[in-house]
A tleap script that builds the chain and sets N, CA, C and O, in Angstrom:
source leaprc.protein.ff14SB
mol = sequence {
  NMET SER LYS THR GLU GLU TYR LEU ILE GLU
  ALA ALA ASP GLN CYS VAL ALA MET ALA ARG
  ALA GLY ARG ALA MET ALA GLU LYS LEU GLU
  ALA MET SER ASN ASN LEU MET ALA LYS ALA
  VAL GLU LEU ASP THR LEU ARG GLN ARG ASP
  ASP GLU ARG PRO ALA LYS ILE ARG LYS ALA
  ALA ARG CLYS
}
set mol.1.N position { 43.725 48.685 205.855 }
set mol.1.CA position { 44.668 47.609 206.082 }
set mol.1.C position { 46.051 48.109 205.647 }
set mol.1.O position { 46.185 48.730 204.592 }
set mol.2.N position { 47.055 47.842 206.446 }
set mol.2.CA position { 48.399 48.317 206.132 }
set mol.2.C position { 49.048 47.430 205.063 }
set mol.2.O position { 48.611 46.310 204.800 }
set mol.3.N position { 50.087 47.967 204.472 }
set mol.3.CA position { 50.810 47.212 203.448 }
set mol.3.C position { 51.426 45.950 204.038 }
set mol.3.O position { 51.516 44.926 203.360 }
set mol.4.N position { 51.844 46.017 205.283 }
set mol.4.CA position { 52.412 44.837 205.945 }
set mol.4.C position { 51.365 43.746 206.077 }
set mol.4.O position { 51.647 42.581 205.798 }
set mol.5.N position { 50.174 44.102 206.494 }
set mol.5.CA position { 49.093 43.113 206.629 }
set mol.5.C position { 48.738 42.522 205.262 }
set mol.5.O position { 48.541 41.313 205.139 }
set mol.6.N position { 48.659 43.374 204.241 }
set mol.6.CA position { 48.358 42.895 202.891 }
set mol.6.C position { 49.431 41.929 202.409 }
set mol.6.O position { 49.134 40.898 201.806 }
set mol.7.N position { 50.688 42.282 202.686 }
set mol.7.CA position { 51.798 41.414 202.299 }
set mol.7.C position { 51.707 40.060 202.988 }
set mol.7.O position { 51.871 39.021 202.349 }
set mol.8.N position { 51.446 40.071 204.283 }
set mol.8.CA position { 51.361 38.825 205.036 }
set mol.8.C position { 50.217 37.940 204.534 }
set mol.8.O position { 50.375 36.724 204.431 }
set mol.9.N position { 49.085 38.536 204.227 }
set mol.9.CA position { 47.942 37.774 203.708 }
set mol.9.C position { 48.284 37.178 202.347 }
set mol.9.O position { 47.981 36.017 202.074 }
set mol.10.N position { 48.917 37.983 201.495 }
set mol.10.CA position { 49.313 37.509 200.171 }
set mol.10.C position { 50.328 36.370 200.285 }
set mol.10.O position { 50.231 35.371 199.574 }
set mol.11.N position { 51.293 36.528 201.178 }
set mol.11.CA position { 52.299 35.492 201.385 }
set mol.11.C position { 51.649 34.206 201.899 }
set mol.11.O position { 52.012 33.111 201.469 }
set mol.12.N position { 50.698 34.337 202.808 }
set mol.12.CA position { 49.996 33.161 203.334 }
set mol.12.C position { 49.227 32.459 202.216 }
set mol.12.O position { 49.236 31.231 202.133 }
set mol.13.N position { 48.564 33.233 201.358 }
set mol.13.CA position { 47.842 32.656 200.226 }
set mol.13.C position { 48.788 31.911 199.293 }
set mol.13.O position { 48.457 30.836 198.792 }
set mol.14.N position { 49.962 32.482 199.062 }
set mol.14.CA position { 50.951 31.831 198.208 }
set mol.14.C position { 51.444 30.522 198.828 }
set mol.14.O position { 51.672 29.537 198.125 }
set mol.15.N position { 51.601 30.527 200.131 }
set mol.15.CA position { 52.027 29.299 200.822 }
set mol.15.C position { 50.994 28.188 200.645 }
set mol.15.O position { 51.348 27.038 200.383 }
set mol.16.N position { 49.736 28.532 200.787 }
set mol.16.CA position { 48.668 27.541 200.609 }
set mol.16.C position { 48.664 27.018 199.178 }
set mol.16.O position { 48.539 25.813 198.957 }
set mol.17.N position { 48.801 27.917 198.207 }
set mol.17.CA position { 48.808 27.511 196.800 }
set mol.17.C position { 49.981 26.577 196.502 }
set mol.17.O position { 49.822 25.582 195.795 }
set mol.18.N position { 51.157 26.901 197.043 }
set mol.18.CA position { 52.326 26.047 196.813 }
set mol.18.C position { 52.177 24.697 197.501 }
set mol.18.O position { 52.603 23.679 196.955 }
set mol.19.N position { 51.583 24.671 198.681 }
set mol.19.CA position { 51.366 23.403 199.377 }
set mol.19.C position { 50.424 22.511 198.579 }
set mol.19.O position { 50.658 21.309 198.457 }
set mol.20.N position { 49.365 23.097 198.038 }
set mol.20.CA position { 48.424 22.321 197.221 }
set mol.20.C position { 49.095 21.812 195.958 }
set mol.20.O position { 48.908 20.658 195.575 }
set mol.21.N position { 49.872 22.663 195.312 }
set mol.21.CA position { 50.582 22.250 194.102 }
set mol.21.C position { 51.569 21.130 194.423 }
set mol.21.O position { 51.741 20.199 193.636 }
set mol.22.N position { 52.211 21.227 195.578 }
set mol.22.CA position { 53.159 20.190 196.003 }
set mol.22.C position { 52.480 18.849 196.208 }
set mol.22.O position { 53.021 17.810 195.832 }
set mol.23.N position { 51.290 18.869 196.806 }
set mol.23.CA position { 50.559 17.612 197.006 }
set mol.23.C position { 50.152 17.011 195.671 }
set mol.23.O position { 50.238 15.798 195.480 }
set mol.24.N position { 49.707 17.859 194.747 }
set mol.24.CA position { 49.317 17.370 193.418 }
set mol.24.C position { 50.528 16.778 192.699 }
set mol.24.O position { 50.428 15.733 192.056 }
set mol.25.N position { 51.672 17.452 192.813 }
set mol.25.CA position { 52.898 16.962 192.183 }
set mol.25.C position { 53.314 15.636 192.803 }
set mol.25.O position { 53.721 14.720 192.088 }
set mol.26.N position { 53.218 15.522 194.117 }
set mol.26.CA position { 53.572 14.276 194.794 }
set mol.26.C position { 52.684 13.128 194.328 }
set mol.26.O position { 53.169 12.014 194.131 }
set mol.27.N position { 51.407 13.382 194.153 }
set mol.27.CA position { 50.494 12.341 193.674 }
set mol.27.C position { 50.857 11.906 192.268 }
set mol.27.O position { 50.829 10.714 191.960 }
set mol.28.N position { 51.197 12.862 191.407 }
set mol.28.CA position { 51.586 12.526 190.031 }
set mol.28.C position { 52.889 11.731 190.012 }
set mol.28.O position { 53.014 10.763 189.262 }
set mol.29.N position { 53.853 12.134 190.830 }
set mol.29.CA position { 55.119 11.414 190.896 }
set mol.29.C position { 54.924 9.986 191.403 }
set mol.29.O position { 55.559 9.055 190.909 }
set mol.30.N position { 54.049 9.821 192.385 }
set mol.30.CA position { 53.776 8.475 192.895 }
set mol.30.C position { 53.124 7.612 191.820 }
set mol.30.O position { 53.462 6.436 191.685 }
set mol.31.N position { 52.202 8.175 191.060 }
set mol.31.CA position { 51.561 7.422 189.976 }
set mol.31.C position { 52.589 7.030 188.914 }
set mol.31.O position { 52.567 5.908 188.408 }
set mol.32.N position { 53.488 7.954 188.580 }
set mol.32.CA position { 54.536 7.639 187.603 }
set mol.32.C position { 55.443 6.529 188.125 }
set mol.32.O position { 55.830 5.631 187.377 }
set mol.33.N position { 55.773 6.596 189.396 }
set mol.33.CA position { 56.608 5.573 190.014 }
set mol.33.C position { 55.935 4.203 189.946 }
set mol.33.O position { 56.580 3.200 189.641 }
set mol.34.N position { 54.641 4.171 190.232 }
set mol.34.CA position { 53.907 2.900 190.171 }
set mol.34.C position { 53.903 2.337 188.757 }
set mol.34.O position { 54.063 1.130 188.571 }
set mol.35.N position { 53.720 3.200 187.753 }
set mol.35.CA position { 53.727 2.755 186.360 }
set mol.35.C position { 55.098 2.215 185.957 }
set mol.35.O position { 55.195 1.190 185.282 }
set mol.36.N position { 56.149 2.907 186.373 }
set mol.36.CA position { 57.505 2.445 186.058 }
set mol.36.C position { 57.803 1.107 186.717 }
set mol.36.O position { 58.413 0.232 186.102 }
set mol.37.N position { 57.377 0.944 187.961 }
set mol.37.CA position { 57.604 -0.318 188.667 }
set mol.37.C position { 56.844 -1.457 187.988 }
set mol.37.O position { 57.375 -2.558 187.842 }
set mol.38.N position { 55.613 -1.198 187.577 }
set mol.38.CA position { 54.817 -2.220 186.895 }
set mol.38.C position { 55.484 -2.626 185.588 }
set mol.38.O position { 55.502 -3.811 185.255 }
set mol.39.N position { 56.031 -1.675 184.843 }
set mol.39.CA position { 56.709 -1.981 183.583 }
set mol.39.C position { 57.960 -2.798 183.846 }
set mol.39.O position { 58.258 -3.730 183.098 }
set mol.40.N position { 58.699 -2.464 184.899 }
set mol.40.CA position { 59.903 -3.221 185.245 }
set mol.40.C position { 59.555 -4.665 185.578 }
set mol.40.O position { 60.253 -5.586 185.152 }
set mol.41.N position { 58.494 -4.868 186.327 }
set mol.41.CA position { 58.061 -6.226 186.679 }
set mol.41.C position { 57.643 -6.983 185.421 }
set mol.41.O position { 57.977 -8.156 185.250 }
set mol.42.N position { 56.908 -6.299 184.542 }
set mol.42.CA position { 56.473 -6.925 183.291 }
set mol.42.C position { 57.680 -7.373 182.458 }
set mol.42.O position { 57.713 -8.502 181.967 }
set mol.43.N position { 58.660 -6.495 182.301 }
set mol.43.CA position { 59.846 -6.839 181.522 }
set mol.43.C position { 60.652 -7.956 182.175 }
set mol.43.O position { 61.165 -8.836 181.483 }
set mol.44.N position { 60.768 -7.927 183.490 }
set mol.44.CA position { 61.493 -8.975 184.199 }
set mol.44.C position { 60.799 -10.320 184.030 }
set mol.44.O position { 61.462 -11.343 183.851 }
set mol.45.N position { 59.481 -10.326 184.084 }
set mol.45.CA position { 58.719 -11.565 183.904 }
set mol.45.C position { 58.939 -12.121 182.502 }
set mol.45.O position { 59.155 -13.321 182.333 }
set mol.46.N position { 58.884 -11.248 181.498 }
set mol.46.CA position { 59.124 -11.693 180.120 }
set mol.46.C position { 60.533 -12.243 179.959 }
set mol.46.O position { 60.729 -13.257 179.289 }
set mol.47.N position { 61.515 -11.586 180.566 }
set mol.47.CA position { 62.901 -12.058 180.488 }
set mol.47.C position { 63.059 -13.410 181.148 }
set mol.47.O position { 63.746 -14.284 180.619 }
set mol.48.N position { 62.429 -13.592 182.300 }
set mol.48.CA position { 62.521 -14.877 182.985 }
set mol.48.C position { 61.884 -15.991 182.165 }
set mol.48.O position { 62.423 -17.094 182.083 }
set mol.49.N position { 60.747 -15.705 181.564 }
set mol.49.CA position { 60.103 -16.708 180.711 }
set mol.49.C position { 60.995 -17.062 179.537 }
set mol.49.O position { 61.112 -18.229 179.165 }
set mol.50.N position { 61.624 -16.048 178.955 }
set mol.50.CA position { 62.512 -16.272 177.818 }
set mol.50.C position { 63.711 -17.115 178.239 }
set mol.50.O position { 64.141 -18.002 177.501 }
set mol.51.N position { 64.247 -16.838 179.422 }
set mol.51.CA position { 65.403 -17.586 179.918 }
set mol.51.C position { 65.057 -19.047 180.187 }
set mol.51.O position { 65.937 -19.904 180.107 }
set mol.52.N position { 63.809 -19.350 180.501 }
set mol.52.CA position { 63.397 -20.714 180.824 }
set mol.52.C position { 63.174 -21.574 179.578 }
set mol.52.O position { 63.193 -22.802 179.657 }
set mol.53.N position { 62.963 -20.921 178.419 }
set mol.53.CA position { 62.732 -21.687 177.198 }
set mol.53.C position { 64.045 -22.222 176.651 }
set mol.53.O position { 65.088 -21.592 176.828 }
set mol.54.N position { 64.013 -23.377 175.987 }
set mol.54.CA position { 65.228 -23.909 175.364 }
set mol.54.C position { 65.777 -22.945 174.311 }
set mol.54.O position { 65.034 -22.137 173.755 }
set mol.55.N position { 67.062 -23.035 174.047 }
set mol.55.CA position { 67.743 -22.105 173.137 }
set mol.55.C position { 67.142 -22.127 171.736 }
set mol.55.O position { 67.017 -21.070 171.117 }
set mol.56.N position { 66.767 -23.292 171.214 }
set mol.56.CA position { 66.202 -23.370 169.862 }
set mol.56.C position { 64.908 -22.551 169.753 }
set mol.56.O position { 64.688 -21.846 168.768 }
set mol.57.N position { 64.072 -22.653 170.764 }
set mol.57.CA position { 62.803 -21.933 170.750 }
set mol.57.C position { 63.058 -20.428 170.856 }
set mol.57.O position { 62.387 -19.637 170.194 }
set mol.58.N position { 64.027 -20.032 171.688 }
set mol.58.CA position { 64.342 -18.606 171.828 }
set mol.58.C position { 64.810 -18.016 170.512 }
set mol.58.O position { 64.388 -16.925 170.126 }
set mol.59.N position { 65.691 -18.745 169.816 }
set mol.59.CA position { 66.212 -18.233 168.542 }
set mol.59.C position { 65.099 -18.120 167.527 }
set mol.59.O position { 65.056 -17.142 166.781 }
set mol.60.N position { 64.196 -19.084 167.471 }
set mol.60.CA position { 63.077 -19.050 166.525 }
set mol.60.C position { 62.123 -17.911 166.852 }
set mol.60.O position { 61.590 -17.269 165.947 }
set mol.61.N position { 61.910 -17.663 168.104 }
set mol.61.CA position { 60.969 -16.611 168.523 }
set mol.61.C position { 61.513 -15.222 168.191 }
set mol.61.O position { 60.735 -14.299 167.947 }
set mol.62.N position { 62.804 -15.066 168.179 }
set mol.62.CA position { 63.407 -13.756 167.902 }
set mol.62.C position { 63.437 -13.425 166.417 }
set mol.62.O position { 63.584 -12.258 166.057 }
set mol.63.N position { 63.304 -14.405 165.560 }
set mol.63.CA position { 63.354 -14.157 164.105 }
set mol.63.C position { 62.140 -13.447 163.600 }
set mol.63.O position { 62.038 -13.172 162.405 }
savepdb mol mol.pdb
quit
């Protein structure tokens, strides 16, 4: 096998490895995004509940 053929095979293998790593990274990023969005919704819900309570109750709850 010539050096050119060996190089091409090695390069192809590297491309496959990088594509797989990219898919794994994309899945991890999507999971992180979902977790961040869930936390944002949770905090927004808590803030809305706090805003709906009368001022006296809010001040007492913060102490």
